[in-house]
C-alpha positions as a printed NumPy array, in Angstrom:
array([[ 70.923,  98.08 ,  66.678],
       [ 68.988, 101.338,  68.443],
       [ 71.326, 104.575,  69.199],
       [ 71.213, 103.652,  72.861],
       [ 72.719, 100.046,  71.952],
       [ 75.169, 101.672,  69.865],
       [ 76.215, 104.443,  72.383],
       [ 76.492, 101.988,  74.805],
       [ 78.592,  99.716,  72.917],
       [ 81.209, 101.935,  72.599],
       [ 81.643, 103.064,  75.506],
       [ 82.099,  99.79 ,  76.72 ],
       [ 84.449,  99.494,  74.167],
       [ 86.285, 102.407,  74.964],
       [ 86.695, 101.213,  78.737],
       [ 87.927,  97.598,  77.414],
       [ 90.544, 100.137,  75.641],
       [ 91.616, 102.064,  78.586],
       [ 92.11 ,  98.695,  80.248],
       [ 93.977,  97.073,  77.702],
       [ 96.235, 100.105,  77.304],
       [ 96.56 , 100.121,  81.33 ],
       [ 98.32 ,  96.837,  81.016],
       [101.026,  97.584,  78.372],
       [102.017, 100.313,  80.2  ],
       [102.349,  98.146,  83.533],
       [104.36 ,  95.884,  81.251],
       [106.534,  99.054,  79.89 ],
       [107.348,  99.771,  83.497],
       [108.577,  96.727,  84.483],
       [109.949,  95.678,  81.018],
       [112.192,  98.68 ,  80.17 ],
       [112.075, 101.144,  82.991],
       [112.732,  99.534,  86.041],
       [115.493,  97.463,  85.221],
       [117.305, 100.464,  83.852],
       [117.381, 102.727,  87.084],
       [115.37 , 106.025,  85.551],
       [112.918, 108.361,  86.036],
       [109.932, 108.217,  83.311],
       [108.171, 111.696,  82.607],
       [105.417, 112.858,  85.273],
       [104.645, 112.477,  88.565],
       [105.474, 108.487,  87.881],
       [108.864, 109.324,  87.146],
       [108.664, 110.884,  91.131],
       [107.048, 107.242,  92.228],
       [109.587, 105.562,  90.372],
       [112.217, 107.711,  92.065],
       [110.759, 107.246,  95.712],
       [110.492, 103.282,  95.233],
       [114.157, 103.521,  94.111],
       [114.47 , 104.951,  97.281],
       [112.451, 103.423,  99.78 ],
       [110.68 , 100.383,  98.254],
       [107.391, 101.495,  98.414],
       [105.737, 100.674,  95.556],
       [104.975, 102.187,  92.319],
       [101.694, 100.94 ,  92.171],
       [100.715, 102.144,  95.91 ],
       [102.109, 105.631,  95.381],
       [100.273, 105.838,  92.032],
       [ 96.798, 105.683,  93.49 ],
       [ 97.29 , 107.515,  96.997],
       [ 98.428, 110.627,  94.398],
       [ 95.954, 110.294,  91.382],
       [ 92.796, 110.1  ,  93.844],
       [ 92.999, 113.471,  94.858],
       [ 93.979, 114.58 ,  92.032],
       [ 91.124, 112.643,  90.286],
       [ 88.449, 114.316,  92.138],
       [ 89.853, 117.588,  91.658],
       [ 89.807, 117.088,  87.829],
       [ 86.108, 115.602,  88.338],
       [ 84.689, 118.828,  90.068],
       [ 86.706, 121.358,  88.633],
       [ 87.438, 120.185,  85.099],
       [ 85.235, 117.527,  83.407],
       [ 83.256, 114.412,  85.026],
       [ 83.879, 112.333,  82.03 ],
       [ 87.782, 112.816,  81.7  ],
       [ 87.913, 112.508,  85.164],
       [ 86.09 , 108.61 ,  85.267],
       [ 87.858, 107.611,  82.244],
       [ 91.242, 108.534,  83.425],
       [ 91.187, 107.174,  86.718],
       [ 89.713, 103.822,  85.222],
       [ 92.87 , 104.176,  83.477],
       [ 95.558, 104.507,  86.597],
       [ 93.351, 102.377,  88.694],
       [ 93.744,  99.247,  85.369],
       [ 97.298, 100.395,  85.482],
       [ 97.741,  99.946,  89.078],
       [ 96.037,  96.446,  89.258],
       [ 98.816,  95.218,  86.743],
       [101.346,  96.527,  87.849],
       [100.998,  94.693,  91.435],
       [100.039,  91.613,  89.475],
       [103.407,  91.741,  87.274],
       [105.375,  92.445,  90.547],
       [104.927,  89.168,  91.404],
       [105.369,  87.344,  88.096],
       [109.433,  86.849,  87.193],
       [109.539,  88.681,  84.125],
       [113.526,  88.87 ,  83.939],
       [114.202,  87.034,  80.931],
       [111.917,  89.233,  78.776],
       [113.471,  92.683,  81.012],
       [115.937,  94.664,  78.736],
       [118.708,  95.757,  81.036],
       [122.731,  95.359,  80.839],
       [124.991,  94.213,  83.722],
       [127.897,  95.959,  81.999],
       [125.852,  99.501,  81.152],
       [126.255,  99.25 ,  77.474],
       [123.276, 100.529,  75.164],
       [121.362, 101.262,  78.15 ],
       [119.663, 103.806,  75.8  ],
       [117.928, 101.189,  74.377],
       [116.062, 100.844,  77.244],
       [114.001, 104.625,  77.512],
       [114.103, 104.621,  73.657],
       [111.79 , 101.6  ,  73.779],
       [110.316, 102.995,  76.698],
       [109.462, 106.031,  75.266],
       [108.143, 105.189,  72.026],
       [105.319, 102.439,  73.705],
       [104.337, 105.49 ,  76.226],
       [103.883, 107.92 ,  73.206],
       [101.484, 105.097,  71.503],
       [ 99.931, 104.38 ,  74.996],
       [ 99.176, 107.989,  75.621],
       [ 98.079, 109.216,  72.169],
       [ 95.492, 106.063,  72.1  ],
       [ 94.052, 107.664,  75.789],
       [ 94.063, 110.91 ,  74.112],
       [ 91.994, 109.891,  71.245],
       [ 89.756, 108.347,  73.528],
       [ 88.859, 111.517,  75.802],
       [ 91.404, 109.902,  78.648],
       [ 94.673, 111.264,  80.341],
       [ 97.399, 108.525,  82.109],
       [ 96.782, 110.619,  85.313],
       [ 99.736, 112.939,  87.384],
       [100.868, 115.421,  85.468],
       [ 98.285, 115.556,  83.012],
       [ 95.984, 115.925,  85.553],
       [ 98.153, 118.493,  87.156],
       [ 98.684, 120.306,  83.782],
       [ 94.729, 120.073,  83.648],
       [ 93.756, 121.922,  86.721],
       [ 96.466, 124.162,  86.299],
       [ 95.214, 125.435,  82.698],
       [ 91.514, 125.707,  84.281],
       [ 92.698, 128.425,  86.639],
       [ 95.28 , 129.955,  83.654],
       [ 93.957, 129.391,  80.661],
       [ 96.507, 131.14 ,  78.684],
       [ 99.11 , 128.66 ,  79.733],
       [100.332, 126.198,  76.898],
       [ 98.807, 122.554,  78.103],
       [101.658, 121.233,  77.049],
       [104.21 , 123.891,  78.418],
       [102.985, 122.934,  81.938],
       [104.001, 119.675,  81.244],
       [107.271, 120.048,  79.684],
       [108.32 , 122.262,  83.408],
       [107.137, 118.948,  85.328],
       [108.982, 116.892,  83.545],
       [112.428, 118.688,  83.395],
       [111.77 , 118.967,  87.759],
       [111.692, 114.961,  87.7  ],
       [114.491, 115.3  ,  85.453],
       [116.762, 117.572,  87.598],
       [115.609, 115.369,  91.248],
       [117.026, 112.046,  89.137],
       [120.367, 113.352,  89.208],
       [120.196, 113.283,  93.377],
       [118.093, 110.523,  93.154],
       [120.153, 108.091,  91.439],
       [123.796, 108.546,  93.137],
       [124.863, 112.084,  91.325],
       [124.827, 110.643,  87.692],
       [124.496, 112.506,  84.963],
       [123.168, 109.252,  82.762],
       [119.867, 108.979,  84.345],
       [118.783, 112.599,  83.858],
       [119.869, 111.916,  80.06 ],
       [117.588, 108.815,  80.077],
       [115.02 , 110.405,  81.214],
       [115.564, 113.215,  78.679],
       [115.578, 110.637,  76.011],
       [112.582, 109.078,  77.264],
       [110.182, 112.445,  77.197],
       [111.433, 113.037,  73.812],
       [110.487, 109.924,  72.322],
       [107.025, 109.996,  74.236],
       [106.07 , 113.461,  73.221],
       [107.319, 112.748,  69.738],
       [106.034, 109.629,  69.109],
       [102.069, 110.573,  70.504],
       [102.427, 113.557,  68.861],
       [103.095, 111.098,  65.462],
       [100.244, 109.01 ,  65.827],
       [ 97.592, 111.836,  67.018],
       [ 98.322, 113.959,  63.773],
       [ 98.455, 110.653,  61.519],
       [ 95.639, 111.198,  59.002],
       [ 94.883, 114.856,  59.739],
       [ 95.252, 116.429,  56.634],
       [ 94.712, 120.16 ,  55.75 ],
       [ 95.13 , 123.039,  52.986],
       [ 95.499, 126.532,  52.502],
       [ 94.286, 129.17 ,  49.948],
       [ 96.303, 132.321,  49.694],
       [ 94.731, 134.677,  48.146],
       [ 96.204, 138.283,  46.935],
       [ 93.641, 140.966,  46.657],
       [ 92.968, 144.551,  47.109],
       [ 89.829, 143.727,  48.212],
       [ 90.405, 141.042,  51.384],
       [ 87.193, 142.45 ,  53.546],
       [ 84.563, 141.935,  50.856],
       [ 86.252, 138.637,  49.959],
       [ 85.976, 137.863,  53.424],
       [ 82.438, 139.004,  54.384],
       [ 81.333, 136.718,  51.315],
       [ 83.012, 133.656,  52.107],
       [ 81.272, 133.982,  56.254],
       [ 77.849, 135.197,  54.447],
       [ 78.506, 131.609,  52.273],
       [ 79.282, 130.237,  55.627],
       [ 76.511, 131.41 ,  57.558],
       [ 73.639, 130.262,  54.708],
       [ 75.187, 126.959,  53.825],
       [ 75.384, 126.037,  58.011]])
């Protein structure tokens, strides 16, 4: 196969994987998040709370919020990232809409007595972190908070990307206290979800990476540094 065919095959595979991850994420919401009445991370957490209060579906709100954000990312940050991310967003909303018409109550995790509710956000966070890490490796966002953080960082490059996301997620957790009947449990569940999601995604992204650190004790650091730089320049 020529290089053009190989690139096209890789690009097609990337989009197939993105759509598959969107389907997994939609199932994650339907099986572990919605039944346990807590807000997940990011802007979809806000969408989940709006759905809980008003009945307007997350699938509709997800599109409504992400379309203008994706357009701004396309114009100001990266066209390729915006297109891949919007592919995920569109597929996620589509699958979530389809799943809403399928009775999955036999597979959804929830408890009538409220015992072991913690398992819902734990599993949801693991799944979300896995999806997030695979999307990151494919050069795509999940939309929402990631779009906002990338736009903020574009204008304020000194800000930490993950620090911005953490701050936005903290706001979601705070608001959830008022939405879910002034109870602290939804806040805790949101925090657990965020922690599990970020931990799993971080572990997966870093898996397989190795680094070796050398320390040289010397009275001639400048000479050694210049020699290394000279060698690297001539070997490049």
